MOPAC internal coordinates of N, CA, C and O (Angstrom, degrees):
PM7 1SCF
backbone

  N    0.0000 0     0.00 0     0.00 0    0    0    0
  C    1.4316 1     0.00 0     0.00 0    1    0    0
  C    1.5438 1   108.61 1     0.00 0    2    1    0
  O    1.2310 1   121.00 1   -41.55 1    3    2    1
  N    1.3494 1   115.69 1   138.45 1    3    2    1
  C    1.4641 1   120.90 1  -176.84 1    5    3    2
  C    1.5166 1   109.32 1   -76.66 1    6    5    3
  O    1.2310 1   122.00 1   -34.25 1    7    6    5
  N    1.3417 1   113.78 1   145.75 1    7    6    5
  C    1.4491 1   119.21 1   174.89 1    9    7    6
  C    1.5248 1   110.18 1   -79.80 1   10    9    7
  O    1.2310 1   120.61 1   -13.39 1   11   10    9
  N    1.3210 1   116.44 1   166.61 1   11   10    9
  C    1.4717 1   120.79 1   177.70 1   13   11   10
  C    1.5297 1   109.29 1   -58.44 1   14   13   11
  O    1.2310 1   120.85 1   140.85 1   15   14   13
  N    1.3274 1   115.98 1   -39.15 1   15   14   13
  C    1.4909 1   120.39 1  -178.67 1   17   15   14
  C    1.5229 1   111.15 1   -64.12 1   18   17   15
  O    1.2310 1   120.47 1   139.86 1   19   18   17
  N    1.3400 1   116.71 1   -40.14 1   19   18   17
  C    1.4776 1   121.21 1   179.65 1   21   19   18
  C    1.5392 1   109.58 1   -68.16 1   22   21   19
  O    1.2310 1   120.29 1   139.91 1   23   22   21
  N    1.2981 1   117.05 1   -40.09 1   23   22   21
  C    1.4852 1   120.41 1   179.33 1   25   23   22
  C    1.5173 1   108.81 1   -65.26 1   26   25   23
  O    1.2310 1   120.39 1   134.33 1   27   26   25
  N    1.3514 1   116.85 1   -45.67 1   27   26   25
  C    1.4552 1   121.10 1   178.83 1   29   27   26
  C    1.5131 1   111.81 1   -58.91 1   30   29   27
  O    1.2310 1   119.76 1   137.87 1   31   30   29
  N    1.3159 1   118.07 1   -42.13 1   31   30   29
  C    1.4612 1   121.31 1   179.36 1   33   31   30
  C    1.5209 1   110.32 1   -67.27 1   34   33   31
  O    1.2310 1   119.92 1   141.49 1   35   34   33
  N    1.3474 1   117.76 1   -38.51 1   35   34   33
  C    1.4570 1   121.40 1   176.30 1   37   35   34
  C    1.5255 1   111.33 1   -60.26 1   38   37   35
  O    1.2310 1   120.09 1   137.77 1   39   38   37
  N    1.3223 1   117.43 1   -42.23 1   39   38   37
  C    1.4585 1   121.58 1  -179.57 1   41   39   38
  C    1.5483 1   109.22 1   -68.22 1   42   41   39
  O    1.2310 1   120.81 1   137.32 1   43   42   41
  N    1.3408 1   116.05 1   -42.68 1   43   42   41
  C    1.4925 1   118.65 1  -179.97 1   45   43   42
  C    1.5666 1   108.92 1   -62.72 1   46   45   43
  O    1.2310 1   120.08 1   138.64 1   47   46   45
  N    1.3089 1   117.45 1   -41.36 1   47   46   45
  C    1.4877 1   120.03 1   178.18 1   49   47   46
  C    1.5153 1   110.77 1   -62.17 1   50   49   47
  O    1.2310 1   120.91 1   137.23 1   51   50   49
  N    1.3394 1   115.86 1   -42.77 1   51   50   49
  C    1.4824 1   118.60 1   179.33 1   53   51   50
  C    1.5306 1   110.23 1   -60.61 1   54   53   51
  O    1.2310 1   120.28 1   134.74 1   55   54   53
  N    1.3562 1   117.06 1   -45.26 1   55   54   53
  C    1.4304 1   120.82 1  -179.22 1   57   55   54
  C    1.5535 1   111.46 1   -64.10 1   58   57   55
  O    1.2310 1   120.21 1   141.80 1   59   58   57
  N    1.3287 1   117.20 1   -38.20 1   59   58   57
  C    1.4433 1   121.60 1   176.47 1   61   59   58
  C    1.5451 1   111.25 1   -61.13 1   62   61   59
  O    1.2310 1   121.16 1   136.76 1   63   62   61
  N    1.3393 1   115.39 1   -43.24 1   63   62   61
  C    1.4731 1   120.45 1   178.45 1   65   63   62
  C    1.5140 1   110.26 1   -63.39 1   66   65   63
  O    1.2310 1   119.77 1   138.33 1   67   66   65
  N    1.3341 1   118.05 1   -41.67 1   67   66   65
  C    1.4563 1   122.01 1   178.52 1   69   67   66
  C    1.5146 1   110.95 1   -61.66 1   70   69   67
  O    1.2310 1   120.57 1   133.71 1   71   70   69
  N    1.3330 1   116.52 1   -46.29 1   71   70   69
  C    1.4642 1   120.11 1   178.41 1   73   71   70
  C    1.5137 1   111.61 1   -62.20 1   74   73   71
  O    1.2310 1   119.72 1   141.52 1   75   74   73
  N    1.3157 1   118.14 1   -38.48 1   75   74   73
  C    1.4405 1   122.73 1  -179.01 1   77   75   74
  C    1.5293 1   112.72 1   -62.77 1   78   77   75
  O    1.2310 1   120.00 1   149.62 1   79   78   77
  N    1.3307 1   117.61 1   -30.38 1   79   78   77
  C    1.4736 1   120.23 1   178.81 1   81   79   78
  C    1.5331 1   111.91 1   -94.30 1   82   81   79
  O    1.2310 1   120.20 1  -176.10 1   83   82   81
  N    1.3445 1   117.23 1     3.90 1   83   82   81
  C    1.4343 1   120.74 1   174.18 1   85   83   82
  C    1.5285 1   113.75 1    93.91 1   86   85   83
  O    1.2310 1   119.42 1  -165.37 1   87   86   85
  N    1.2674 1   118.71 1    14.63 1   87   86   85
  C    1.4546 1   121.70 1   177.77 1   89   87   86
  C    1.5333 1   110.87 1   -94.26 1   90   89   87
  O    1.2310 1   120.44 1   -32.25 1   91   90   89
  N    1.3080 1   116.76 1   147.75 1   91   90   89
  C    1.4793 1   122.63 1   176.75 1   93   91   90
  C    1.5472 1   108.71 1  -125.15 1   94   93   91
  O    1.2310 1   121.47 1   -32.25 1   95   94   93
  N    1.3029 1   114.80 1   147.75 1   95   94   93
  C    1.4222 1   120.83 1  -179.24 1   97   95   94
  C    1.5400 1   108.83 1   -90.09 1   98   97   95
  O    1.2310 1   120.78 1   -44.32 1   99   98   97
  N    1.3313 1   116.11 1   135.68 1   99   98   97
  C    1.4640 1   122.40 1   177.91 1  101   99   98
  C    1.5185 1   108.11 1  -134.48 1  102  101   99
  O    1.2310 1   120.45 1   -46.99 1  103  102  101
  N    1.3314 1   116.75 1   133.01 1  103  102  101
  C    1.4385 1   120.78 1   175.62 1  105  103  102
  C    1.5094 1   108.97 1  -103.80 1  106  105  103
  O    1.2310 1   120.78 1   -48.13 1  107  106  105
  N    1.3062 1   116.11 1   131.87 1  107  106  105
  C    1.4757 1   121.49 1  -177.82 1  109  107  106
  C    1.5155 1   110.09 1  -123.89 1  110  109  107
  O    1.2310 1   120.51 1   -33.08 1  111  110  109
  N    1.3190 1   116.63 1   146.92 1  111  110  109
  C    1.4430 1   123.25 1   169.14 1  113  111  110
  C    1.5135 1   106.08 1  -112.06 1  114  113  111
  O    1.2310 1   120.56 1   -64.88 1  115  114  113
  N    1.3410 1   116.53 1   115.12 1  115  114  113
  C    1.4551 1   121.48 1  -174.86 1  117  115  114
  C    1.5330 1   109.45 1  -124.78 1  118  117  115
  O    1.2310 1   120.69 1   -27.70 1  119  118  117
  N    1.3384 1   116.28 1   152.30 1  119  118  117
  C    1.4618 1   118.85 1   174.38 1  121  119  118
  C    1.5564 1   109.20 1   -65.64 1  122  121  119
  O    1.2310 1   120.98 1   -24.15 1  123  122  121
  N    1.3070 1   115.73 1   155.85 1  123  122  121
  C    1.4520 1   121.19 1  -179.40 1  125  123  122
  C    1.5536 1   112.11 1   -55.69 1  126  125  123
  O    1.2310 1   120.26 1   144.35 1  127  126  125
  N    1.2935 1   117.11 1   -35.65 1  127  126  125
  C    1.4841 1   120.44 1  -179.17 1  129  127  126
  C    1.5236 1   110.37 1   -64.93 1  130  129  127
  O    1.2310 1   120.84 1   142.14 1  131  130  129
  N    1.3445 1   115.99 1   -37.86 1  131  130  129
  C    1.4809 1   119.49 1  -179.81 1  133  131  130
  C    1.5416 1   109.73 1   -69.53 1  134  133  131
  O    1.2310 1   120.11 1   141.42 1  135  134  133
  N    1.3083 1   117.39 1   -38.58 1  135  134  133
  C    1.4524 1   120.62 1   178.41 1  137  135  134
  C    1.5502 1   109.37 1   -66.36 1  138  137  135
  O    1.2310 1   120.75 1   139.12 1  139  138  137
  N    1.3206 1   116.18 1   -40.88 1  139  138  137
  C    1.4857 1   121.14 1   177.36 1  141  139  138
  C    1.5241 1   109.02 1   -60.12 1  142  141  139
  O    1.2310 1   119.61 1   139.21 1  143  142  141
  N    1.3459 1   118.35 1   -40.79 1  143  142  141
  C    1.4364 1   121.15 1   178.87 1  145  143  142
  C    1.5352 1   110.95 1   -64.28 1  146  145  143
  O    1.2310 1   119.63 1   138.07 1  147  146  145
  N    1.3211 1   118.32 1   -41.93 1  147  146  145
  C    1.4575 1   121.85 1   178.09 1  149  147  146
  C    1.5383 1   109.35 1   -62.15 1  150  149  147
  O    1.2310 1   120.55 1   138.37 1  151  150  149
  N    1.3320 1   116.55 1   -41.63 1  151  150  149
  C    1.4678 1   121.30 1   179.70 1  153  151  150
  C    1.5437 1   109.42 1   -64.57 1  154  153  151
  O    1.2310 1   119.58 1   140.77 1  155  154  153
  N    1.3018 1   118.41 1   -39.23 1  155  154  153
  C    1.4631 1   121.83 1   178.91 1  157  155  154
  C    1.5337 1   110.42 1   -65.23 1  158  157  155
  O    1.2310 1   120.25 1   134.94 1  159  158  157
  N    1.2823 1   117.13 1   -45.06 1  159  158  157
  C    1.4697 1   121.11 1   177.33 1  161  159  158
  C    1.5195 1   110.25 1   -63.07 1  162  161  159
  O    1.2310 1   120.65 1   136.02 1  163  162  161
  N    1.3084 1   116.36 1   -43.98 1  163  162  161
  C    1.4689 1   120.54 1   178.03 1  165  163  162
  C    1.5273 1   112.94 1   -56.34 1  166  165  163
  O    1.2310 1   121.71 1   132.78 1  167  166  165
  N    1.3538 1   114.33 1   -47.22 1  167  166  165
  C    1.4701 1   118.73 1   179.25 1  169  167  166
  C    1.5084 1   112.10 1   -69.15 1  170  169  167
  O    1.2310 1   119.20 1   138.71 1  171  170  169
  N    1.3230 1   119.13 1   -41.29 1  171  170  169
  C    1.4603 1   123.51 1  -177.91 1  173  171  170
  C    1.5148 1   111.63 1   -62.62 1  174  173  171
  O    1.2310 1   120.33 1   140.76 1  175  174  173
  N    1.3355 1   116.98 1   -39.24 1  175  174  173
  C    1.4538 1   122.82 1  -176.40 1  177  175  174
  C    1.5178 1   112.27 1   -96.01 1  178  177  175
  O    1.2310 1   119.30 1   179.10 1  179  178  177
  N    1.3116 1   118.94 1    -0.90 1  179  178  177
  C    1.4747 1   121.09 1  -179.43 1  181  179  178
  C    1.4865 1   112.83 1    65.89 1  182  181  179
  O    1.2310 1   119.81 1  -145.66 1  183  182  181
  N    1.3345 1   117.97 1    34.34 1  183  182  181
  C    1.4591 1   122.24 1  -179.07 1  185  183  182
  C    1.5417 1   109.37 1   -82.58 1  186  185  183
  O    1.2310 1   120.91 1   -20.30 1  187  186  185
  N    1.3202 1   115.86 1   159.70 1  187  186  185
  C    1.4612 1   119.43 1  -177.61 1  189  187  186
  C    1.4924 1   114.64 1   -81.54 1  190  189  187
  O    1.2310 1   120.74 1   152.18 1  191  190  189
  N    1.3505 1   116.20 1   -27.82 1  191  190  189
  C    1.4799 1   116.04 1  -175.83 1  193  191  190
  C    1.5339 1   110.10 1  -156.03 1  194  193  191
  O    1.2310 1   120.96 1    -5.25 1  195  194  193
  N    1.3259 1   115.77 1   174.75 1  195  194  193
  C    1.4435 1   121.68 1  -177.64 1  197  195  194
  C    1.5392 1   112.27 1   -68.79 1  198  197  195
  O    1.2310 1   120.67 1   152.68 1  199  198  197
  N    1.3182 1   116.32 1   -27.32 1  199  198  197
  C    1.4801 1   119.65 1   177.71 1  201  199  198
  C    1.5127 1   109.79 1   -62.87 1  202  201  199
  O    1.2310 1   119.92 1   139.22 1  203  202  201
  N    1.3321 1   117.77 1   -40.78 1  203  202  201
  C    1.4658 1   119.90 1   177.62 1  205  203  202
  C    1.5250 1   110.75 1   -67.05 1  206  205  203
  O    1.2310 1   120.33 1   144.69 1  207  206  205
  N    1.3447 1   116.98 1   -35.31 1  207  206  205
  C    1.4616 1   120.16 1   178.89 1  209  207  206
  C    1.5342 1   110.76 1   -66.40 1  210  209  207
  O    1.2310 1   120.93 1   138.28 1  211  210  209
  N    1.3382 1   115.83 1   -41.72 1  211  210  209
  C    1.4623 1   119.07 1   178.65 1  213  211  210
  C    1.5224 1   110.28 1   -65.68 1  214  213  211
  O    1.2310 1   120.16 1   138.93 1  215  214  213
  N    1.3208 1   117.31 1   -41.07 1  215  214  213
  C    1.4736 1   121.84 1   177.94 1  217  215  214
  C    1.5263 1   109.41 1   -61.25 1  218  217  215
  O    1.2310 1   120.21 1   139.41 1  219  218  217
  N    1.3206 1   117.20 1   -40.59 1  219  218  217
  C    1.4635 1   121.74 1   176.86 1  221  219  218
  C    1.5350 1   111.16 1   -58.36 1  222  221  219
  O    1.2310 1   120.48 1   134.12 1  223  222  221
  N    1.3123 1   116.69 1   -45.88 1  223  222  221
  C    1.4634 1   120.87 1   177.34 1  225  223  222
  C    1.5311 1   111.88 1   -61.30 1  226  225  223
  O    1.2310 1   120.20 1   135.90 1  227  226  225
  N    1.3266 1   117.22 1   -44.10 1  227  226  225
  C    1.4361 1   121.01 1   179.88 1  229  227  226
  C    1.5143 1   111.16 1   -64.89 1  230  229  227
  O    1.2310 1   119.72 1   136.57 1  231  230  229
  N    1.3027 1   118.14 1   -43.43 1  231  230  229
  C    1.4545 1   120.88 1   178.68 1  233  231  230
  C    1.5144 1   111.37 1   -65.18 1  234  233  231
  O    1.2310 1   119.54 1   138.47 1  235  234  233
  N    1.3267 1   118.49 1   -41.53 1  235  234  233
  C    1.4402 1   121.67 1   176.65 1  237  235  234
  C    1.5211 1   112.14 1   -61.40 1  238  237  235
  O    1.2310 1   120.42 1   136.53 1  239  238  237
  N    1.3112 1   116.81 1   -43.47 1  239  238  237
  C    1.4638 1   120.84 1   177.66 1  241  239  238
  C    1.4949 1   112.00 1   -64.62 1  242  241  239
  O    1.2310 1   120.03 1   139.54 1  243  242  241
  N    1.3229 1   117.54 1   -40.46 1  243  242  241
  C    1.4687 1   121.88 1   175.98 1  245  243  242
  C    1.4837 1   111.97 1   -61.73 1  246  245  243
  O    1.2310 1   119.71 1   137.28 1  247  246  245
  N    1.3201 1   118.15 1   -42.72 1  247  246  245
  C    1.4935 1   121.88 1   178.96 1  249  247  246
  C    1.5158 1   110.29 1   -65.38 1  250  249  247
  O    1.2310 1   119.67 1   139.83 1  251  250  249
  N    1.3372 1   118.23 1   -40.17 1  251  250  249
  C    1.4426 1   122.66 1   177.18 1  253  251  250
  C    1.5093 1   110.32 1   -63.02 1  254  253  251
  O    1.2310 1   119.76 1   134.67 1  255  254  253
  N    1.3369 1   118.06 1   -45.33 1  255  254  253
  C    1.4652 1   121.64 1   179.75 1  257  255  254
  C    1.5118 1   112.41 1   -62.82 1  258  257  255
  O    1.2310 1   120.15 1   143.05 1  259  258  257
  N    1.3244 1   117.32 1   -36.95 1  259  258  257
  C    1.4955 1   119.97 1   178.46 1  261  259  258
  C    1.5157 1   111.54 1   -68.87 1  262  261  259
  O    1.2310 1   119.64 1   147.21 1  263  262  261
  N    1.3682 1   118.29 1   -32.79 1  263  262  261
  C    1.4333 1   121.49 1   179.75 1  265  263  262
  C    1.5459 1   110.68 1   -69.10 1  266  265  263
  O    1.2310 1   120.86 1   147.53 1  267  266  265
  N    1.3250 1   115.96 1   -32.47 1  267  266  265
  C    1.4597 1   122.02 1  -176.92 1  269  267  266
  C    1.5399 1   110.59 1   -74.61 1  270  269  267
  O    1.2310 1   120.30 1   141.96 1  271  270  269
  N    1.3409 1   117.04 1   -38.04 1  271  270  269
  C    1.4573 1   121.60 1  -176.30 1  273  271  270
  C    1.5249 1   112.24 1   -86.74 1  274  273  271
  O    1.2310 1   120.10 1   180.00 1  275  274  273

């Protein structure tokens, strides 16, 4: 079983890897309906997590906005 220190180092290493590839961590408080929508998108598109589902929504909205302008 990992110690607290090992777990903490694992998390720090993960965050460093994410920063290195240009990702940033964001914490959101969303209504249950919004989370359910993210889960639905995640499942429908076979995505790994809610972050990818949110990114999908943002990219779709950006593409729609570019078509309008």
